[in-house]
C-alpha positions in Angstrom: -20.2 92.2 -48.9 -23.6 92.3 -47.4 -24.0 93.7 -43.9 -26.3 90.7 -43.0 -23.5 88.2 -43.6 -20.8 90.0 -41.5 -22.8 89.9 -38.2 -23.4 86.1 -38.7 -19.7 85.4 -39.1 -18.8 87.5 -36.1 -21.4 85.7 -34.0 -20.0 82.2 -35.0 -16.5 83.3 -34.1 -17.6 84.5 -30.7 -19.4 81.1 -30.1 -16.3 79.1 -31.0 -14.2 81.4 -28.8 -16.6 80.9 -25.8 -16.5 77.1 -26.4 -12.7 77.1 -26.5 -12.4 79.1 -23.3 -15.0 76.8 -21.6 -13.0 73.7 -22.4 -9.8 75.3 -21.3 -11.4 76.3 -18.0 -12.7 72.7 -17.5 -9.2 71.3 -18.1 -7.6 73.7 -15.6 -10.2 73.0 -13.0 -9.9 69.2 -13.3 -6.2 69.4 -12.9 -6.5 71.2 -9.6 -9.0 68.8 -8.1 -7.4 66.3 -5.5 -6.9 62.8 -6.8 -9.1 61.4 -4.0 -12.1 63.2 -5.4 -11.7 61.7 -8.8 -12.4 58.2 -7.6 -16.0 57.3 -8.0 -18.5 55.5 -10.2 -17.4 57.7 -13.1 -13.7 57.7 -12.3 -11.8 54.5 -12.0 -9.2 54.3 -9.2 -5.5 55.1 -10.0 -3.2 52.5 -11.4 -1.9 49.8 -8.9 1.6 51.2 -9.6 0.7 54.8 -8.4 2.4 56.0 -5.3 1.3 58.6 -2.7 2.4 62.1 -3.6 4.9 63.7 -1.1 3.6 65.9 1.7 3.4 69.7 1.2 3.8 72.6 3.6 0.1 72.7 4.0 0.1 69.1 5.4 0.2 65.6 4.1 -1.9 64.8 1.1 -4.7 62.2 1.7 -3.3 58.7 1.1 -4.3 57.1 -2.2 -5.5 53.6 -1.8 -3.3 51.2 -3.8 -3.5 47.5 -4.5 -0.7 45.4 -3.0 1.6 44.3 -5.8 2.2 40.5 -6.3 5.4 39.2 -4.6 8.4 38.9 -6.8 9.2 35.2 -7.5 12.9 34.4 -6.9 14.6 32.1 -9.4 15.0 28.6 -8.2 17.0 25.7 -9.5 15.2 23.1 -11.6 14.7 19.9 -9.6 16.6 16.9 -11.0 14.9 13.7 -11.9 17.7 11.8 -10.0 19.2 13.7 -7.0 23.0 14.1 -7.3 24.6 11.9 -4.6 26.7 13.6 -2.0 30.4 13.5 -2.7 32.2 10.8 -0.9 35.9 9.7 -0.9 36.8 7.2 -3.5 37.0 3.7 -2.0 40.5 2.3 -2.3 40.9 -1.4 -3.1 42.1 -3.5 -0.2 43.6 -6.9 -0.8 42.4 -9.6 1.6 43.6 -13.1 2.0 41.2 -15.9 1.1 40.5 -18.1 4.2 41.8 -21.7 4.0 39.1 -23.5 2.1 38.6 -27.3 1.8 36.6 -28.9 -1.1 34.8 -32.1 -0.3 32.7 -34.6 -2.3 30.8 -37.7 -1.4 32.8 -40.9 -0.8 33.6 -43.3 -3.6 35.4 -46.6 -4.0 38.9 -45.0 -4.1 38.4 -42.4 -1.3 36.7 -42.4 2.1 35.8 -38.8 2.5 34.1 -39.4 5.9 37.3 -40.8 7.4 39.4 -38.0 5.9 37.1 -35.4 7.3 37.2 -36.9 10.8 41.0 -36.6 10.8 40.9 -33.1 9.3 38.5 -31.8 12.0 41.0 -33.0 14.7 43.7 -30.9 13.0 41.4 -27.8 12.8 40.6 -28.2 16.5 44.3 -28.5 17.5 45.1 -25.4 15.4 42.2 -23.4 17.0 40.9 -22.2 13.7 37.6 -20.4 13.3 35.3 -22.1 10.8 33.1 -19.7 8.9 31.0 -19.5 5.7 31.2 -17.0 2.8 27.9 -15.4 3.9 29.4 -14.8 7.4 32.4 -13.1 5.8 30.0 -10.9 3.7 28.2 -9.9 6.9 31.5 -9.1 8.7 34.0 -8.2 6.0 36.7 -7.1 8.4 37.1 -10.6 9.8 39.5 -11.5 6.9 41.7 -8.7 8.2 41.4 -9.0 11.9 41.6 -12.8 11.8 43.8 -13.3 8.8 45.3 -16.8 8.7 42.9 -18.0 11.4 39.8 -18.7 9.2 38.7 -21.9 7.4 35.8 -22.7 5.2 34.4 -26.2 4.5 32.6 -26.8 1.2 30.7 -29.9 0.2 29.7 -30.2 -3.5 27.3 -32.1 -5.7 24.2 -32.2 -3.5 21.1 -32.6 -5.7 18.0 -30.7 -4.6 15.7 -33.3 -6.2 17.3 -36.4 -4.7 17.9 -37.8 -1.2 21.4 -36.8 0.1 24.1 -39.4 -0.3 24.8 -41.3 3.0 28.4 -40.2 3.1 27.3 -36.5 2.8 24.9 -37.1 5.7 27.8 -38.5 7.7 30.0 -35.5 6.9 27.2 -33.2 8.0 26.9 -35.0 11.3 30.6 -34.8 11.9 30.7 -31.1 11.3 27.5 -30.5 13.4 29.1 -32.4 16.3 32.2 -30.2 16.1 30.1 -27.1 16.0 31.4 -26.2 12.5 29.2 -24.8 9.7 29.8 -25.5 6.1 28.9 -24.3 2.6 26.8 -26.7 0.6 26.9 -26.6 -3.2 23.4 -27.5 -4.5 22.6 -28.7 -8.0 19.0 -27.8 -8.9 18.4 -29.7 -12.1 14.7 -30.5 -12.7 11.5 -29.1 -11.2 11.3 -31.3 -8.2 12.7 -30.6 -4.7 13.0 -33.7 -2.5 11.2 -32.9 0.8 13.8 -34.5 3.1 16.6 -32.7 1.4 14.8 -29.4 1.7 14.1 -30.1 5.4 17.8 -30.8 6.0 18.9 -27.6 4.2 16.4 -25.6 6.2 17.6 -27.0 9.4 21.3 -26.3 8.6 20.7 -22.8 7.4 19.0 -22.1 10.7 22.2 -23.3 12.4 24.3 -20.8 10.3 25.3 -23.1 7.4 25.3 -21.6 3.9 23.5 -22.9 0.8 25.3 -22.1 -2.4 24.4 -22.6 -6.0 26.4 -25.2 -7.8 24.5 -24.3 -11.1 21.4 -25.8 -12.4 22.7 -28.6 -14.6 26.3 -28.9 -13.3 27.6 -28.0 -16.8 31.1 -26.5 -17.1 30.4 -22.7 -17.5 33.6 -22.2 -19.4 32.4 -24.7 -22.0 29.0 -23.0 -22.2 30.7 -19.7 -22.8 32.5 -21.1 -25.8 29.3 -22.1 -27.4 26.9 -19.4 -26.2 28.4 -16.6 -24.0 24.9 -15.4 -22.9 24.0 -18.9 -21.8 25.8 -18.5 -18.5 23.3 -16.3 -16.9 20.2 -18.5 -17.5 22.1 -21.5 -16.0 22.9 -19.5 -12.9 19.6 -17.7 -12.6 17.6 -20.9 -12.8 19.5 -22.4 -9.9 19.2 -19.2 -7.7 15.5 -19.0 -8.4 14.8 -22.7 -7.5 16.8 -22.4 -4.3 15.0 -19.3 -3.3 11.7 -20.9 -4.0 12.5 -24.0 -2.0 14.3 -22.3 1.0 13.1 -18.7 1.0 16.7 -17.5 0.8 18.6 -16.5 -2.3 22.3 -17.6 -2.4 25.1 -15.1 -2.7 27.7 -17.8 -3.6 28.3 -19.8 -6.7 30.5 -22.8 -6.6 31.7 -23.3 -10.1 31.0 -26.7 -11.7 34.4 -28.5 -12.1 36.0 -25.4 -10.5 36.4 -23.7 -13.9 36.3 -19.9 -13.9 34.4 -18.2 -16.7 35.3 -14.9 -18.3 31.6 -14.0 -18.6 31.9 -11.1 -16.2 28.7 -9.4 -17.4 26.7 -12.6 -17.0 28.0 -13.0 -13.4 27.2 -9.4 -12.5 23.6 -9.8 -13.7 23.2 -12.8 -11.3 24.1 -10.4 -8.4 26.4 -12.9 -6.8 29.2 -11.9 -4.4 31.4 -15.0 -4.1 32.5 -17.1 -7.1 34.3 -20.2 -5.8 36.7 -22.1 -8.1 39.8 -24.2 -7.5 42.9 -22.6 -9.0 44.1 -19.2 -8.0 41.9 -17.0 -5.9 44.2 -16.8 -2.8 43.4 -13.1 -2.5 40.5 -10.9 -3.5 40.0 -7.1 -3.8 37.4 -5.7 -1.4 36.1 -3.2 -4.1 35.5 -5.8 -6.7 32.0 -6.5 -8.0 32.3 -10.1 -7.0 35.1 -12.1 -5.3 36.7 -15.0 -7.1 38.3 -17.3 -4.6 40.0 -20.6 -4.8 40.1 -23.7 -2.6 42.0 -27.0 -2.1 40.8 -30.6 -2.4 42.2 -33.6 -0.5 45.8 -34.2 -1.2 46.4 -37.6 0.3 45.7 -37.8 4.0 44.4 -35.1 6.2 47.8 -34.0 7.6 49.3 -33.5 4.1 46.2 -31.7 2.9 46.3 -29.4 5.9 49.9 -28.5 5.3 49.3 -27.8 1.6 46.4 -25.5 2.4 48.4 -23.6 5.0 51.2 -23.1 2.5 48.9 -22.0 -0.3 46.8 -19.6 1.7 49.5 -18.3 4.0 49.5 -14.5 4.4 
């Protein structure tokens, strides 16, 4: 081998060795430099997750500035669209006695309702009964328990909203007003017209504590309607409630059944949002937890004294 080639190889080896030793020295020197001196334009700060090194015997190491980590979010429950109601004890049904209830209509050739009512009022006064309405019972439900057997309700049917009141009906209203007794008036709302004087009388009476009840729109037997078209019950009732609310500004909570016939259309009655359904037969008691209350009543049975005795026997506790 030529002597000129060997010196060149030796010199290259020495250069690589010096480069290697220089790099090694640089690495060792950098590792010994405090971390605080590494921060600068050419050295980014430590990671936000770095922590301060522990103190040594020579003294505490300079604190390394760190970023505050974001707070940890605690898991929360997902809000419900409809809040769950608080638990409450299940209401138990309570059976209440239906107040004595008298059904009246206008006078006709075979029966003088006005004379009958005059005698009946005298019996009520002698017995010291409290005369109320269905709405009053709804406002004070406990009265049928605390005053059981001492309550009475008068109902007068077949009053048309679009016509003048029958003279005999006006006379009965006058008798009850003189006695200080309210009554429940069953109004038929057929047609689109409301007779002004009839509306004025109803407004006056409701201000005195009387109750206006629906007697349906067309006075058709609801049981008969149900046989033909079960869903036809609701429109019949709703039309009546809407018209009475429009005329008087008060929506009835009581339906007096035309011809006193109870319907089995429970869903239709629930849709109407009524509380009292007044028929004739049965209904001597009602359950306080029911959606609506079906109650019965008694019509004249001969003279006032006989009728009063029949009612006391029927609705006796």
